[in-house]
MIZALO-171539 format. One line per 5 residues: number of its first residue (from 1); their letters; for each residue z, x, y of N, C-alpha, C. Coordinates in steps of 0.02 Angstrom, whole numbers. Each point is the difference from the previous one (the first is absolute). Example, Ala and Ser with C-alpha at 12.3 -4.5 7.8 and 13.67 -1.06 7.14 Angstrom:
<nodes>
1 = as = 390 660 -284 0 -45 59 0 45 60 | -36 -18 53 3 42 59 37 -39 55 .
</nodes>
This chain:
<nodes>
1 = mvpar = 5485 4981 5005 -37 -25 -58 10 53 -58 | 11 -25 -56 3 44 -63 -68 23 -21 | -16 64 4 -66 20 -26 -2 -17 -80 | -48 -36 -21 -4 -24 -71 -21 64 -39 | 31 12 -58 -16 59 -36 -62 -17 -46 .
6 = laatf = -61 -15 37 -55 -12 -36 -33 66 -26 | 8 12 -63 -30 61 -22 -80 1 3 | -28 -58 -4 -71 -12 9 -16 -66 7 | -62 -11 25 -26 -70 2 -68 5 -17 | -30 -48 -46 -62 16 -26 -42 -74 -2 .
11 = alill = -60 1 7 -43 -62 -7 -28 15 -74 | 37 -20 -52 -13 14 -70 -68 -33 -18 | -23 -49 36 -62 -35 -18 -61 53 -4 | 12 50 38 -51 51 6 -2 51 -60 | 56 -2 -45 -1 47 -53 -33 -27 -66 .
16 = gacgr = -62 -1 6 -37 -36 -54 8 34 -67 | 14 63 -6 8 36 -61 58 -33 -44 | 51 -23 38 59 -26 -34 -7 -65 -33 | -55 -31 26 -21 -65 -37 -23 8 -68 | -20 61 -18 -23 14 -64 48 31 -43 .
21 = gevpa = 66 -1 24 57 25 -41 6 77 12 | -35 30 45 8 72 13 44 10 55 | 38 54 1 46 14 53 -16 69 25 | -34 2 65 -21 60 29 62 42 16 | -16 68 -5 53 47 18 21 -11 73 .
26 = aadpa = 69 12 14 22 -7 70 53 55 6 | -6 35 59 48 59 12 63 -27 21 | 5 -55 35 61 -26 31 32 -50 -52 | 64 13 -15 34 -47 -47 -1 -74 21 | 6 -13 60 -6 -75 11 -67 -27 -5 .
31 = eaaal = -55 39 20 -67 -26 -12 -5 -11 -76 | 24 51 -41 -14 -5 -70 35 -60 -29 | 62 -19 30 31 -61 -21 -37 -63 15 | -36 -4 57 -40 -56 16 -64 -4 -43 | -22 55 -17 -63 1 -40 18 -22 -73 .
36 = lvrar = 57 20 -27 23 -20 -69 8 -70 2 | 31 -30 50 13 -74 -1 -64 -36 10 | -42 23 44 -68 -31 6 -39 -13 -65 | 9 49 -40 -33 -1 -63 16 -60 -46 | 62 -24 15 28 -61 -38 -36 -62 18 .
41 = ydapd = -37 -4 55 -28 -63 21 -76 3 -22 | -10 -21 -64 -71 1 -23 -22 -71 -24 | 36 -50 18 -19 -68 -18 -55 -20 48 | -46 -45 -18 -54 -17 36 18 -51 57 | 56 -31 1 18 -44 50 44 19 56 .
46 = aiaag = 18 69 1 47 22 51 -12 74 11 | 13 27 59 -6 67 12 62 20 44 | 14 67 -7 52 32 50 -38 21 61 | 9 -43 54 -30 9 64 30 52 44 | 62 15 -17 35 48 46 67 19 -34 .
51 = awtwv = 32 59 18 63 19 -26 36 41 51 | 66 -6 -9 45 47 45 49 30 -51 | 10 69 8 43 31 -50 64 25 42 | 57 -2 -36 68 23 35 33 41 -55 | 26 55 22 33 48 -41 77 -3 9 .
56 = ardsa = 37 -7 -49 69 -6 7 37 68 6 | 63 5 11 27 66 10 2 36 -66 | 5 -40 -57 -6 35 -65 -62 11 -23 | -53 -8 45 -67 16 -17 -39 -52 -32 | 41 -58 -27 -41 -59 -23 -52 -25 43 .
61 = rfvfv = -60 -12 -19 -54 -24 33 -12 -77 -10 | 1 -39 54 -12 -73 -4 -72 -14 33 | -36 -46 -21 -67 -22 32 5 -74 2 | -10 -25 64 -15 -64 14 -76 -11 -5 | -25 -50 -32 -73 -20 1 -14 -65 25 .
66 = dvqst = -51 -3 43 -33 -60 28 -46 -27 -50 | 15 -46 -45 -46 -28 -50 -35 -57 25 | -70 6 0 -41 -60 29 -46 -24 -57 | -9 -71 9 -44 -33 -50 -72 16 12 | -37 7 -57 -75 14 14 -41 -60 -25 .
71 = veglv = 36 -56 -12 -32 -60 -18 -35 -32 59 | -66 -16 -3 -34 -26 51 32 -69 25 | 12 0 68 26 -61 31 76 -3 -10 | 35 47 -31 70 -7 -6 32 55 42 | 35 -11 58 27 47 41 76 0 -18 .
76 = qgrld = 24 55 -33 73 1 -7 20 70 -17 | 66 16 6 22 70 -17 71 1 -14 | 25 57 -27 65 4 -18 23 75 8 | 62 17 -1 28 64 6 28 23 -59 | -19 55 -32 32 27 -61 35 67 21 .
81 = lwlva = 55 12 -34 40 64 5 0 37 -60 | -20 60 4 0 47 -66 46 58 15 | 26 23 -61 35 60 0 -36 59 -44 | -10 57 35 -45 47 -37 47 66 -14 | -14 17 -63 35 65 -23 -54 37 -33 .
86 = dtaal = -11 62 22 -57 37 -30 -59 -40 -11 | -22 -12 -67 -66 -31 -7 15 -76 -23 | 61 -19 4 19 -69 -16 13 -46 58 | -19 -60 -9 11 -47 59 25 -68 -30 | 53 -24 34 32 -59 -27 5 -51 57 .
91 = lvgrs = -28 -65 -14 -1 -48 47 78 -25 6 | 29 3 64 65 -12 12 11 -71 21 | -45 -20 53 12 -64 35 -67 -35 17 | -2 -62 9 -63 -37 20 17 -58 46 | -36 -7 53 8 -58 43 -33 -62 -30 .
96 = evmpa = 19 -56 31 -43 -63 -22 -69 12 30 | -48 -40 -25 -66 4 24 3 -36 70 | -32 33 49 -2 -26 65 -69 -34 21 | -4 -62 2 -67 -31 16 -25 13 71 | -63 13 6 -36 15 60 16 67 21 .
101 = aaeig = 32 43 -41 16 69 20 -63 48 -15 | -32 17 53 -61 44 -11 15 74 7 | 61 10 31 21 72 12 78 2 2 | 26 56 -25 67 10 11 8 68 33 | 34 4 58 12 62 38 74 19 7 .
106 = afavd = 8 58 22 72 26 11 9 28 62 | 55 -19 36 27 36 57 49 56 -24 | 35 -4 -51 46 49 -30 11 -15 -76 | 0 55 -34 19 -4 -69 63 51 -8 | 61 -23 -13 51 45 -4 60 -40 -35 .
111 = dltrd = 55 28 -15 55 -27 -28 37 -32 56 | -17 -53 23 33 -28 58 66 -38 -18 | -1 -21 -64 63 -33 -26 52 45 -30 | -18 59 -7 43 57 -20 26 -14 -77 | -49 -17 -37 19 -10 -75 -40 43 -44 .
116 = gvpdl = -35 54 30 -38 47 -38 -64 -15 -22 | -24 -62 22 -66 -21 -13 -39 -20 64 | -65 19 10 -32 -10 67 -10 -75 8 | -5 -16 64 -8 -69 29 -65 2 41 | -36 -51 6 -61 -7 41 10 -51 63 .
121 = fgyva = -4 30 54 -2 -37 67 -74 -1 24 | -33 -54 -7 -67 1 21 -27 -69 19 | -57 -13 -24 -34 -62 17 -50 -23 -55 | -16 -60 1 -51 -37 -44 -49 -20 52 | -65 13 -14 -55 -27 35 -46 -47 -34 .
126 = dsagv = -19 -54 27 -48 -46 -38 -70 25 10 | -54 -34 -25 -69 21 3 -27 0 68 | 34 -38 50 -20 5 68 33 50 37 | 43 40 -30 33 58 37 65 -22 37 | 18 -64 -11 65 -25 28 60 31 -38 .
131 = rfpvf = 48 34 36 56 35 -34 63 -35 6 | 45 7 -51 70 -26 11 42 56 -37 | 61 12 32 38 58 -25 38 -22 -65 | 19 50 -40 31 -12 -61 56 57 -8 | 48 -11 -34 53 49 -24 11 -10 -73 .
136 = ipgaa = -21 43 -40 -1 -6 -70 43 59 -29 | 68 -15 -15 41 57 -30 -28 16 -73 | -2 63 -13 -18 17 -67 60 -19 -47 | -17 -24 -60 45 -21 -56 -27 3 -60 | 43 0 -56 -24 -10 -72 -16 -74 -7 .
141 = gamad = -57 -6 -24 -17 -74 -18 -39 -33 60 | 27 -59 19 -35 -37 51 21 22 70 | -49 9 47 11 23 67 -24 -61 41 | 36 -6 62 -16 -54 43 4 21 67 | -38 -34 47 2 8 71 66 -29 25 .
146 = elapa = 42 41 33 61 -29 24 -3 -19 77 | -56 16 33 1 -12 77 -24 -80 12 | -44 -25 -41 -16 -73 15 58 -41 -10 | 34 -4 -52 63 -44 -7 52 14 48 | 8 61 25 49 16 54 -19 -20 68 .
151 = apswr = -68 -14 10 -23 -18 67 -54 -52 -7 | 23 -61 -24 -49 -53 -12 -31 -24 67 | -63 -9 5 -35 -28 61 -8 54 62 | 30 51 -14 -9 56 53 -70 35 -8 | -33 15 60 -63 35 -1 13 68 30 .
156 = fated = -16 58 -38 10 67 24 -62 34 11 | -8 41 51 -61 41 8 -1 53 -44 | -63 24 -24 -6 58 -46 -42 53 27 | -32 -11 64 -45 46 25 29 28 67 | -34 61 20 24 28 63 -11 -50 58 .
161 = ptppt = 34 2 51 51 51 19 69 -13 -28 | 8 -47 -43 74 -15 -20 1 -6 -73 | -16 54 -38 6 5 -75 71 -2 -22 | 9 -26 -61 70 -5 -29 24 74 -3 | 62 16 3 30 66 -13 63 -12 -35 .
166 = ivaaa = 40 57 -9 64 -7 -32 51 40 44 | 65 -38 2 47 27 43 49 39 -49 | 18 63 17 40 40 -37 52 41 37 | 51 27 -25 47 45 27 13 48 -58 | 7 64 19 21 55 -46 -45 -6 -63 .
171 = graca = -62 -12 8 -42 -3 -55 8 -57 -50 | 33 -52 23 11 -59 -43 -27 -59 33 | -51 -35 -35 -26 -62 24 47 -57 3 | 3 -28 60 48 -52 8 -35 -76 7 | -58 5 32 -33 -67 14 -72 7 11 .
176 = lqlwa = -38 -55 -10 -68 -6 15 -6 -20 71 | -47 25 41 -10 -21 69 -76 -32 6 | -2 -59 18 -63 -34 3 -7 -41 64 | -63 -4 30 -19 -37 64 -4 -70 -16 | 44 -47 15 -10 -70 -7 -50 -30 52 .
181 = ergtp = -49 -30 -28 -57 -30 46 29 -69 26 | -36 -26 46 19 -61 37 13 -61 -52 | 35 -46 23 17 -51 -43 56 13 -48 | 48 42 20 57 21 -47 41 -61 -20 | 20 -1 -65 42 -55 -25 68 -5 39 .
186 = dgtae = 25 51 28 65 -5 38 -14 -27 71 | -61 -6 28 -11 -27 65 1 51 51 | 8 64 -15 3 50 49 -62 36 12 | -7 46 46 -63 30 18 -27 48 -56 | -60 17 1 -26 48 -46 36 63 18 .
191 = gwrfm = -4 48 -55 30 63 11 22 29 -63 | 37 57 4 24 26 -62 59 -30 -29 | -3 -2 -72 50 -33 -36 22 51 -55 | 58 0 -27 30 49 -44 24 -37 -62 | -16 26 -59 21 -27 -64 39 52 -42 .
196 = ailad = 61 -6 -2 43 44 -39 -23 5 -73 | -6 67 -28 -8 14 -67 72 -7 -35 | 4 -48 -40 66 -10 -34 6 40 -64 | 56 9 -22 14 48 -61 -36 -18 -60 | -13 -74 -9 -36 -22 -62 -73 -5 8 .
201 = grlgp = -30 30 55 -71 -4 9 -21 -59 37 | 43 -50 17 -20 -58 35 -1 17 76 | -24 -44 44 1 14 72 39 -48 31 | 38 22 57 30 -49 42 -51 -38 49 | 22 -55 28 -46 -41 41 -19 40 64 .
206 = prpda = -53 -22 31 -22 35 62 52 -7 50 | 10 55 39 51 0 54 -29 39 60 | 19 -17 60 -25 35 61 24 74 10 | 51 12 -30 30 70 12 4 37 -76 | 2 68 8 -3 40 -58 71 -1 -34 .
211 = ppcp = 1 -13 -65 69 -1 -38 27 70 4 | 71 7 -9 23 67 -3 -16 39 -61 | -9 60 3 -17 44 -52 65 33 -27 | 32 -19 -58 61 27 -20 -6 73 -19 .
</nodes>
């Protein structure tokens, strides 16, 4: 498994001071980046419920934000990607709104597609706590889940003892590894499936053996 270079993970909903436009001091650069981005979410209909920061080799700081609706009776979320430099924050990418998404979580945040921008391999949970995995490559402009279209009708486990992970060799991510639950579309038994991470950020279809890592 590739250790995700998660500089920090925060429940930003707890940082009430940021909601008033104030940015508390933070000794850690990654935490400071998350606080700076959190301050941008001051609209009454949405909050930054969580964030994951990633630091590139050139020290550029990126922040993924789980944005949740605060409108009563409306459960939906989206994922925003910010680039932070010093005290400036630029919104780089944004996913489509995901209906029934009460939480976005992460198994790994790293440059899995090797394009210099972090990707999020994680899950979306509804208000009942039911989770399904997602793979959202970071990109300028629109960001989309690449896992669902690559594995339509498949059901993958997201909890222990079979959590999703990443297959890698020589520090290079090659594939996502997920536990396929009963009722697989290919008619085979439940068990591990592997989805190759392709050069353009798309995923290969589920397969029972791990793809070669070039």
